[in-house]
Structure formats: C-alpha cells, structure tokens
C-alpha positions in Angstrom: 94.6 94.4 123.2 94.1 97.6 121.3 96.7 100.1 120.0 98.3 100.3 116.6 101.7 99.1 117.0 103.1 97.2 114.1 102.5 93.4 114.6 103.7 91.0 111.8 102.9 87.3 111.1 105.5 84.8 111.9 104.3 82.8 109.0 102.5 85.2 106.6 100.2 84.7 103.8 97.4 82.1 103.5 98.5 80.0 106.6 95.4 79.9 108.7 94.4 77.8 111.8 98.0 77.0 113.1 98.6 74.3 115.5 102.0 73.8 117.4 103.8 71.4 119.3 107.2 71.2 120.7 109.8 68.2 120.9 112.6 69.1 123.1 114.1 72.3 121.6 112.5 72.0 118.4 108.8 73.4 117.5 106.6 72.1 114.7 103.7 73.9 113.2 100.7 72.8 110.8 98.2 74.9 108.8 94.9 74.5 107.2 95.3 74.1 103.3 91.5 73.8 102.1 91.3 72.7 98.5 95.0 72.9 97.8 97.2 69.9 97.3 99.6 68.9 98.7 97.7 69.8 101.8 98.7 70.8 105.5 102.2 72.6 105.3 104.4 71.4 108.0 106.9 74.0 109.5 110.0 73.6 111.8 111.5 76.5 114.2 113.9 76.6 117.1 112.5 80.0 118.5 108.7 80.3 117.2 109.9 83.1 115.2 111.7 81.9 112.2 109.9 79.1 110.4 111.2 76.8 107.7 108.6 74.7 105.7 110.0 71.1 105.8 107.0 69.5 103.9 103.3 68.8 103.6 101.6 66.2 105.6 99.1 65.0 102.8 100.5 64.2 99.7 98.8 61.2 98.4 95.2 60.7 97.3 94.9 57.8 100.2 95.3 60.7 102.6 93.2 63.6 100.8 92.0 62.9 97.2 93.0 65.8 94.9 90.1 67.4 92.9 87.4 66.6 95.2 87.3 69.7 97.3 85.2 73.0 96.2 86.8 76.4 96.7 87.4 76.8 100.3 86.3 73.2 101.1 88.7 70.4 101.9 91.2 70.4 104.8 90.2 72.5 107.8 91.9 73.4 111.0 94.3 70.6 111.8 95.9 69.7 115.4 99.4 68.7 115.4 100.8 66.7 118.5 103.6 64.7 119.5 103.0 61.6 121.8 104.9 58.5 122.7 107.5 58.8 120.0 105.1 59.6 117.1 103.9 62.9 115.5 99.9 63.0 115.1 97.8 65.1 113.0 94.1 65.2 112.9 91.9 67.3 110.7 88.6 67.6 108.8 87.9 67.0 105.2 84.9 69.2 104.5 82.9 68.6 101.6 83.7 64.7 101.5 80.8 62.5 101.4 82.5 60.5 104.0 82.8 63.4 106.4 84.1 63.1 109.8 87.6 63.6 111.0 90.9 61.9 109.7 93.8 60.9 111.8 97.5 60.4 110.5 100.7 59.7 112.2 104.5 60.0 111.3 107.9 59.4 113.0 109.2 62.4 111.5 107.2 65.6 111.1 108.6 66.0 107.6 106.9 62.7 106.7 106.1 60.3 105.3 102.7 60.4 107.1 100.4 57.5 107.3 97.3 56.9 105.3 94.1 58.4 106.6 92.5 56.7 109.7 88.9 57.7 109.4 86.5 58.8 112.2 83.2 59.0 110.4 81.3 58.8 113.7 82.7 62.2 114.8 80.9 64.4 112.4 82.0 68.3 112.5 85.1 70.3 111.9 88.2 71.5 113.7 89.3 68.4 115.6 91.7 68.4 118.7 93.7 65.4 119.9 95.1 65.0 123.5 96.0 62.3 125.8 95.1 62.3 129.4 97.3 61.2 132.5 96.1 57.7 132.3 96.7 57.4 128.5 93.2 57.8 127.1 93.2 59.6 123.7 90.3 62.3 123.5 89.1 63.9 120.6 87.4 67.2 120.9 85.6 69.1 118.0 83.2 71.6 116.7 79.8 70.1 115.9 76.1 71.4 115.3 74.6 68.1 116.4 72.4 69.8 118.9 71.8 73.1 117.5 74.3 76.1 117.4 78.0 75.3 117.2 79.4 73.8 120.3 82.3 71.5 121.5 81.9 67.8 121.5 84.2 65.1 122.5 85.0 61.3 122.5 87.7 58.9 123.5 89.1 57.0 120.5 91.8 54.3 119.8 94.2 56.3 117.8 95.8 53.1 116.4 92.6 51.9 114.8 90.1 55.1 114.7 87.6 53.1 116.7 85.3 55.5 118.5 85.2 54.1 122.2 82.2 55.8 123.4 79.1 57.9 122.2 80.2 61.4 121.5 79.2 63.9 124.1 78.6 67.6 124.5 81.6 69.1 126.1 81.1 73.0 126.2 78.3 75.2 124.8 80.7 78.1 124.6 79.9 81.7 125.6 77.3 84.1 124.2 79.9 85.3 121.7 78.7 82.4 119.4 80.2 80.3 116.6 82.2 78.3 119.1 84.9 76.3 117.3 88.5 75.4 117.0 89.1 73.8 120.3 92.4 72.9 121.8 92.8 71.1 125.0 95.6 71.4 127.1 97.2 70.8 130.6 98.9 73.6 132.8 99.2 72.7 136.5 96.2 71.2 138.1 93.9 72.5 135.5 92.7 71.5 132.0 92.2 74.4 129.6 89.8 74.3 126.7 91.1 77.2 124.3 88.5 77.7 121.6 87.7 80.4 118.8 84.6 82.3 119.1 82.6 85.2 117.4 83.1 84.0 113.7 86.1 84.3 111.8 85.4 87.9 110.7 85.9 91.1 112.6 84.2 89.6 115.7 86.7 86.7 116.0 88.5 86.0 119.4 90.1 83.5 121.9 87.9 82.0 124.7 89.2 79.9 127.4 87.4 77.6 129.9 88.8 75.3 132.5 88.2 72.2 134.3 90.0 69.8 136.8 88.9 67.0 134.5 89.7 66.8 130.7 86.1 65.5 130.4 84.6 68.5 132.0 82.5 70.2 133.2 84.3 73.4 132.0 83.9 76.9 133.5 84.5 80.0 131.2 87.1 82.6 132.0 85.5 85.5 134.1 85.5 87.8 130.9 85.5 86.7 127.2 87.1 86.9 124.9 90.4 86.5 126.7 92.2 87.9 123.6 90.7 89.8 120.6 91.2 92.9 118.7 87.5 93.4 117.9 86.3 97.0 117.9 89.9 98.4 118.0 92.1 100.1 115.5 94.7 97.3 115.8 96.3 96.7 112.4 95.7 92.9 113.1 92.0 91.7 113.1 90.0 88.6 113.1 92.4 86.9 115.5 91.3 83.4 116.9 92.2 79.8 116.7 95.0 79.9 119.3 97.1 77.0 120.3 99.4 77.2 123.1 103.0 75.9 123.8 105.3 75.9 126.5 109.0 76.8 126.0 111.9 74.8 127.5 112.4 77.4 129.9 109.0 77.4 131.3 107.5 80.4 129.6 104.5 80.1 127.4 103.5 81.4 124.1 100.6 80.8 121.4 100.2 80.8 117.8 97.0 82.2 116.4 95.4 83.3 113.0 94.9 87.1 112.1 94.4 89.3 109.1 95.9 92.5 108.1 92.9 94.6 106.4 93.7 97.7 104.3 91.7 100.3 102.4 88.5 102.1 103.1 85.7 100.6 105.2 84.9 97.6 105.6 88.7 97.3 104.6 90.1 94.3 102.8 92.5 91.6 103.5 94.0 89.8 100.6 96.6 87.4 101.8 94.1 85.4 103.8 94.3 84.4 107.4 97.9 84.4 108.6 99.9 83.0 111.6 100.9 85.2 114.4 102.8 84.8 117.6 101.5 86.0 121.0 103.1 85.8 124.5 101.0 84.1 127.4 101.4 84.9 131.0 99.4 82.9 133.7 97.5 85.0 136.1 95.3 83.6 138.8 95.2 80.2 136.9 94.1 81.8 133.8 96.1 82.6 130.4 96.7 86.1 129.6 97.7 87.0 125.9 99.9 89.9 124.6 101.2 90.2 121.1 104.6 89.2 120.5 107.1 91.8 119.5 109.3 89.2 117.7 110.0 90.1 113.9 111.0 87.4 111.5 114.1 88.2 109.3 113.6 90.6 106.5 112.8 89.2 103.2 112.3 85.8 104.6 109.5 84.9 102.3 110.8 86.1 98.9 110.8 83.4 96.1 113.5 82.9 93.4 112.9 79.5 92.0 114.4 77.9 88.8 112.8 74.5 89.5 116.0 72.3 90.0 113.5 70.5 92.5 109.9 71.0 93.5 109.9 73.1 96.8 107.0 72.2 99.1 105.7 75.8 98.7 104.1 74.8 95.3 100.4 73.8 95.6 97.6 73.4 93.2 93.9 73.0 93.1 92.1 70.2 91.6 95.1 67.9 90.7 98.5 66.9 92.2 101.3 68.8 90.6 103.3 65.6 89.9 100.6 64.3 87.5 100.9 67.3 85.2 104.2 68.8 85.8 107.9 67.6 86.2 111.2 69.2 86.6 113.4 68.8 83.5 116.7 70.6 82.5 116.0 74.3 82.3 112.7 74.5 84.5 109.5 73.0 85.2 107.6 71.5 82.4 103.7 72.0 82.9 100.8 70.5 80.9 97.3 71.5 80.6 95.3 70.0 83.6 91.7 71.2 83.6 92.0 74.4 86.0 95.0 73.0 87.9 98.2 75.0 88.2 101.5 75.5 90.1 100.9 78.3 92.7 102.6 79.7 95.9 101.0 81.6 98.6 101.5 85.3 98.3 103.0 86.6 101.7 103.9 90.1 101.6 101.7 93.3 101.7 103.3 94.7 98.2 105.4 92.6 96.1 106.7 92.3 92.6 106.7 88.9 90.6 108.6 88.0 87.4 107.5 84.7 85.3 109.9 83.4 82.8 107.9 81.3 80.3 108.6 79.2 77.2 105.2 78.1 75.8 105.5 75.2 73.2 103.8 75.6 70.0 99.9 76.1 70.1 100.2 76.4 73.9 97.9 78.8 76.1 99.5 79.7 79.2 98.5 81.9 82.1 100.7 83.6 84.6 98.3 84.8 87.1 97.3 85.7 90.8 94.3 83.3 91.9 91.9 84.0 94.6 89.5 81.1 93.4 88.1 79.9 90.0 85.8 82.9 89.6 88.2 85.5 90.9 91.6 85.8 89.3 93.7 88.0 87.2 96.9 87.5 85.1 98.4 87.4 81.7 97.4 84.8 79.1 100.2 83.8 76.4 98.8 82.5 73.2 99.4 82.6 69.5 102.8 84.5 70.2 101.1 87.4 72.0 100.1 88.5 75.8 96.8 89.6 77.0 96.0 90.8 80.3 92.8 88.8 81.6 90.6 89.5 84.6 88.0 87.0 85.8 85.7 88.8 88.3 82.7 86.7 89.6 83.2 84.4 86.8 83.0 87.2 84.1 86.2 87.4 81.8 87.4 91.0 80.9 90.6 91.6 78.7 92.6 94.4 79.8 95.3 94.9 77.2 97.4 93.2 74.6 100.8 93.0 73.1 101.4 91.0 69.8 104.9 89.9 70.6 105.5 87.9 73.8 109.3 87.7 74.9 109.1 85.1 77.6 108.6 87.5 80.6 105.5 88.3 82.5 105.3 90.7 85.4 102.7 91.0 88.1 103.1 93.5 90.7 101.0 94.5 94.1 101.4 98.4 94.4 99.9 100.9 96.8 96.1 101.5 96.0 95.2 104.3 93.6 91.8 104.3 95.0 90.2 103.0 98.3 91.2 99.4 98.0 93.9 97.4 99.7 96.4 97.7 96.5 96.5 97.6 92.7 97.6 94.8 90.6 99.8 95.9 87.8 100.1 93.5 84.9 103.0 93.8 82.2 104.6 91.5 79.6 107.7 92.3 77.7 108.2 95.5 79.7 104.9 96.9 78.3 101.9 97.5 80.7 98.8 95.8 79.9 96.4 96.7 82.7 95.8 97.3 86.2 93.0 96.3 88.6 91.8 97.3 92.0 93.1 94.7 94.4 89.8 94.5 96.6 88.3 92.3 93.6 90.7 89.7 95.0 90.1 90.0 98.8 88.0 88.0 101.1 85.4 90.9 101.7 84.6 90.8 98.0 85.4 87.2 96.7 84.6 85.6 100.0 86.1 82.2 101.2 88.7 81.2 103.8 91.9 81.1 101.4 93.9 84.0 100.1 95.9 85.0 97.0 98.3 82.6 95.2 100.5 83.5 92.3 101.7 80.7 89.7 101.2 79.5 86.2 98.2 77.5 84.8 98.3 75.8 81.3 95.1 76.1 79.4 96.2 74.1 76.4 99.4 72.2 75.5 102.7 72.4 77.5 104.9 75.1 78.7 108.3 75.3 80.2 108.4 77.7 83.4 111.9 78.7 83.5 111.8 80.8 86.7 109.4 82.4 89.0 110.5 85.1 91.4 108.3 87.0 93.9 109.9 89.6 95.9 108.7 92.0 98.8 108.3 95.5 97.5 
C-alpha cells in the first residue's frame, strides 16, 4: 500500500465517488457532480480501463433543479446498480430544503432517466442501493442522526419511494471516524459493507465489515483501513469511496477516488478527486486491494470541440446550458446567464488550451479556469481588448492587458516556478498577459469537493465560441 510507482486514474479530473455495476460484458460508472448541471456523468467500458461518457443522468429540473446548489453542494456520491432489467441510481441532493435521498431509474444507462423519487425520511448522504436474496430493497446511507457519522439502513419500495420501516443504525464504523460512502454487496456466504473512513483528506481510506445478514450485525475487518495510502509517499493520496465489481471471469476489481497532490507541503491537488482502479483478491473471506497497473490510452482525454453538437462533457453551475447557449453554424452561441458558463473538467496534470471566440458588439466574455465563484482566472474580452483577470478569494486582480483582441485566448498549465502544483499562464493573440501560482486554484487553498474546469462565461451580451481545444502537455 506504499511505494512510489506511477498509478494513473482511469477517469481523471473532477470525477469523484465512483460507483460501478456490470451488465453482461459491459460496465457502467457514475460519479458525483456537486453543483454542476447536467449532473452525474455516466460512463461505459468493456474492460474497466477505457471509459466513454455516454451521457449524464440528471438533465432536467424535475431531477435536480439547476441553480439551487451552492459551491460544493448539490449531488453527492451516487450508487449505480442494475436489477430486474432496470438501471437504478440513488444519490443525495445536499443543500436542498427537501433533503433526503433521491432515486431514479432507466431502461438504458445512457438515459433517459426518470424524474426523482424522493426519500425525505432518509436524512443523510452517500446512499447505497441493494436487493436481498428475497427481493427486499435496502438503502444504506451515512447519517449523523445519533451523533458521529455512521451507517444507517431502511427497506424501501423502489417503485414508489415509500420507506417500509423506521431507519435503523447499521454500523458505527471504526475508530478512524468519518464513516461514510457505504456500499453493500454479496460475495459467497457473506454480505460486505464497504465504507470510506478517515475523512476525505490525507487520512482517507477504505474500511470493510461483514455479516451473514445484509441487516447486520457487522464485524469489522481484523485491521483497518483495508486500503489506504495515508502516511506514505505514494503519489496517489486521499483514496476511499470504493465500489467493487465482479468480472465475467470471476475476478474482482474496485473503483475508488484518489487525488494526485504536487508541490511543497502540504502539497496541492487541483483536478479534484479522480477515479482509480484497484484489483481485489479474496483472502480468508476478506477483500485485499492492490493498485491496478492498467493504463488508459494516451491522450484519451484531449478535447477538440467545434460544437457541431453539445457533448455531454460540457457542464455549468447555476443554469442549464440549453437555456443560454445553442449550437449554430460555426460554433456555440452563448449568452450572459448570471455566472453560468460552458465548462469541461480539466483532466491532465499539465495541459494547454485554446479558445477561439467571436464576441458580438458590446459583449463581455471570459475564457477561464474556474474552481468556484471566488477562485478563478482567465482572460476577459471587452471593448476590442483582452485583460487577464484573477479572482482570488473574491478579490479581482488585473494581471495584464492588450488593446486588440484577435479572437484567440490561450491558457496553459506548466511546471511550477515556485513550490506550487503548477503555474497557469494566460495569453491572447500570442501575447502573454500574466501568470499565477496554481496553488490558488487548488482544494488545499480554495477548499471544496470539486476541481478545476475550463470554459467560457459571458458576462454581458452574446459571444460565438468557435472552438475549444484542451490538450495534455
């Protein structure tokens, strides 16, 4: 569990809390999306290594209303399952006044997914969904109902959302604390409760308990965490939120989140929590994890989009993209929408991006890297000129200006010149406008559960986005 071997994510960038299921030879994966819409990216793979995004589960306000979630609020830790011919997805909407869990189903993982079946009685986060041998549907979730976080459970009717019993305490976890992210699964004669503990920072790890009955009682593994890189020099840290899956050949694997911190202590991660793959062996009826050596194809995550259609990678805070942008001949026409924009998750450690823009008369347009509303950096196009603008902790700083804008903005992540994770370099028309230390757009400084996204936001008027390219460097 230590070592310094290079381990790369199978779904890099801000794609945390992975949940996986298999249907025949096909695997499907879902991730948390927090305040962004469309919500909950859905992926398909035939080998658990090469993943293709086939859609987003929550694309309508009847599923998750756009604009309601604060930064790092919104959709937390979904569980994706397939049962009785249907795909099922359960998640939490954090910050919603209604609270509780939300359940969805679809005949096809690519959608369309149903409207939300609300479970307001089950107050908490990180819900899991499973069916017992006799067909009973159980929801296990993290709650603080009796003090410190613990795992609670209740039987439900998934067709209606009716909770069939009083929620009960299932497992209090170990002394690692912060018990969350449960997944309940069957292997042999045992039911295994896989949970995340230790907090989602450097102390994060995977804990496991087992029982002969999915309702418990559960006994913890002889040593916990069963999988963690805490207190090691491994390049991947904060690992947790594991979900297990059996391959057709009978071997097992797990997806889990992790981060790739860089720079001087405390070190900084900028792409958010990413999805990694681990191999799982069963020893004495306990799962034993080891990092996968599988590597996705090179440059699999490069973006070169001229917007002949709207790819599911594009997301926005506060408003649905289709309400303020539409594809037109020559690109994507984007209007001002009160802080909303068209963004893609950044996935490489170092990258270069090019934005080809055509602002309409009197428009004010930003090509930028966003962490949240109070922490972002980009180039503002206005009055025929371009200005590098850095928003740090809500304070706006102008870094450099060029009077004539030729339609092209470049932003690049390059090796750090100081002790941070990288530097972000901003240019317009081939002229450098400014550089910032990348640690200011990291989780360790800006805080939160998300990661960097890059895209275009229109502050006033309308702009035509002709092309956005993002390439690993």
